[in-house]
C-alpha positions in Angstrom: 56.1 80.6 53.9 56.9 80.4 50.2 56.4 76.8 48.8 56.6 77.5 45.1 57.5 80.1 42.5 55.2 80.7 39.5 57.4 82.0 36.7 56.6 83.6 33.4 58.9 82.3 30.5 59.2 84.6 27.4 60.8 87.9 28.5 61.6 86.4 31.9 63.6 83.2 31.5 64.3 83.6 27.8 64.3 86.6 25.5 61.1 87.8 23.8 60.9 87.5 20.0 61.6 91.2 19.4 64.4 90.6 16.9 62.2 88.3 14.8 59.4 90.8 14.9 61.7 93.5 13.7 62.9 91.3 10.9 59.4 90.4 9.8 58.4 94.1 10.0 61.2 95.0 7.7 60.1 92.4 5.2 56.6 93.7 5.2 58.0 97.2 4.6 60.2 96.0 1.7 57.3 94.0 0.1 54.5 96.4 0.8 53.1 99.6 -0.6 52.7 101.7 2.6 53.5 102.0 6.3 56.4 102.7 8.6 57.9 100.2 11.1 56.1 102.0 13.8 52.7 101.9 12.0 53.1 98.2 11.2 54.3 97.2 14.7 51.4 99.1 16.3 48.8 97.6 14.0 50.1 94.1 14.4 50.4 94.4 18.2 46.9 95.8 18.6 45.5 93.1 16.3 47.2 90.4 18.3 46.3 91.8 21.8 42.7 92.2 20.8 42.5 88.6 19.6 44.1 87.4 22.9 41.6 89.3 25.0 38.7 87.8 23.1 40.1 84.2 23.2 38.8 82.5 26.3 36.5 79.7 27.2 34.6 78.4 24.1 36.1 81.2 22.0 39.7 80.2 22.9 42.3 79.9 20.0 45.9 78.9 20.3 48.6 81.5 20.2 49.8 80.1 16.9 46.3 80.5 15.4 46.1 84.1 16.7 49.6 84.9 15.5 48.9 83.7 12.0 45.7 85.6 11.8 47.1 88.8 13.2 50.1 88.6 10.9 48.0 87.9 7.8 45.8 90.9 8.6 48.9 93.1 9.0 50.4 91.9 5.7 47.1 92.6 3.9 46.6 96.0 5.6 50.0 97.3 4.4 49.8 95.9 0.9 52.6 93.4 1.3 53.2 90.5 -1.0 55.1 88.5 1.7 54.0 85.0 2.5 52.5 85.0 6.0 53.1 81.3 6.4 56.8 81.7 5.8 57.0 84.7 8.1 55.0 83.1 10.9 57.2 80.0 10.6 60.2 82.1 11.5 58.5 83.2 14.7 57.4 79.7 15.6 60.9 78.4 15.1 62.2 81.1 17.6 59.5 80.2 20.1 60.9 76.6 20.2 64.5 77.6 20.5 64.7 81.1 22.1 67.8 82.8 23.4 68.1 82.5 27.2 69.0 85.1 29.7 72.4 84.5 31.4 71.0 84.2 34.9 68.2 81.8 34.1 69.9 78.5 34.6 71.5 79.7 37.8 68.0 80.7 39.1 66.7 77.2 38.4 69.8 75.7 40.2 69.5 77.9 43.2 65.8 78.3 43.8 65.0 76.5 47.1 61.4 75.8 46.2 59.7 74.2 43.2 59.4 76.4 40.0 56.2 76.3 37.9 56.1 77.9 34.5 53.0 79.9 33.6 53.1 80.9 29.9 50.8 82.3 27.2 52.7 80.3 24.6 51.1 77.0 23.4 52.0 73.9 25.3 54.0 72.1 22.7 56.1 75.2 22.0 56.9 75.9 25.6 57.9 72.3 26.2 60.1 72.3 23.2 61.9 75.5 24.5 62.4 74.0 27.9 63.9 70.9 26.4 66.1 73.0 24.1 67.6 74.7 27.2 67.5 71.6 29.4 65.3 73.2 32.0 63.1 71.0 34.2 60.5 73.0 36.2 58.2 71.1 38.6 55.3 71.9 36.3 54.2 73.7 33.2 50.8 75.5 32.9 49.8 77.3 29.7 47.0 79.4 28.4 46.2 76.5 26.1 45.5 74.4 29.3 43.5 77.1 30.9 41.8 78.2 27.7 42.5 81.9 28.5 45.4 84.3 28.4 47.1 86.3 31.1 46.2 88.7 32.6 42.9 86.8 33.0 42.8 84.8 36.1 42.1 81.3 34.7 45.8 80.4 34.2 46.8 81.4 37.8 43.8 79.6 39.3 44.6 76.5 37.3 48.2 76.5 38.6 47.0 76.9 42.2 44.5 74.1 41.9 46.9 71.8 40.2 49.7 72.3 42.7 47.5 72.4 45.8 49.1 75.7 46.8 47.4 78.8 48.1 48.0 82.3 46.9 49.9 83.1 50.0 52.3 80.2 49.5 53.6 81.3 46.1 55.1 84.3 44.4 54.8 85.0 40.7 57.6 86.7 38.8 57.4 88.1 35.2 58.5 90.9 33.0 55.0 92.3 32.2 53.2 94.7 34.6 49.9 94.0 33.0 50.1 90.2 32.3 52.2 89.1 35.3 51.9 91.7 38.1 48.3 92.7 37.6 47.2 89.2 36.5 48.7 87.5 39.5 47.4 90.3 41.8 43.9 89.7 40.7 44.3 86.1 41.7 45.6 87.2 45.1 49.2 86.1 44.3 52.1 88.3 45.4 54.1 89.3 42.3 57.5 90.5 41.5 58.1 92.6 38.3 61.3 91.5 36.6 62.6 94.9 35.5 65.8 94.1 33.7 65.8 97.5 31.9 65.7 99.6 35.0 62.5 101.4 34.2 60.6 103.5 36.7 58.8 101.2 39.1 55.1 102.0 39.6 54.0 102.7 43.2 53.1 99.6 45.1 54.9 97.2 42.7 57.7 94.9 43.9 60.6 94.7 41.4 63.8 92.9 40.8 66.6 93.9 38.3 67.5 90.2 37.6 66.0 86.8 37.9 68.5 86.0 40.7 67.2 88.9 42.7 63.8 87.3 42.8 65.3 84.7 45.1 65.3 87.4 47.8 61.5 87.5 47.8 61.3 83.8 48.8 60.5 83.7 52.5 
């Protein structure tokens, strides 16, 4: 019996910061000496992902710290004169007031079991975003709390321990195969891939085309 839903936030409840990233990338191109949008985006993403993978336990750093460092490295790598503080500020502002998917509030209203948010974004940013959209989950667990980022298991285990739920009593839903589906699976939690874009579904993965369709997985 399902007694709770663990829910990713950015890319699942609200839109990712893709538009802001593209805007920042364009500024780096316009103020730099080399590099295409693809080159800059790839370098920045690999920098950030590598930092997240290394940030756990005593080596943990907040997402804001990692974003500033990865963006600064990207600006320097591509010879840009842009102010990394000003550019990262644009991203942080979006994190706190992101655009919401149309079905998200209906999901919160109709979900028959408590909803718990599990997010890699820093605690104060996710709480600001929830307040901005007037969403009230039963609980919020962040990588800052767990001192590790998804897909590592610390965040999932923290949520289970804090709620008193077992892996068989929850489902986790999120838009990332690696962070959400595989991360939850490693903790023994059934997962649903939120596949809004209608991409090919990997074998063995449960998927839903909208957040409201996730309700069908609650037993």
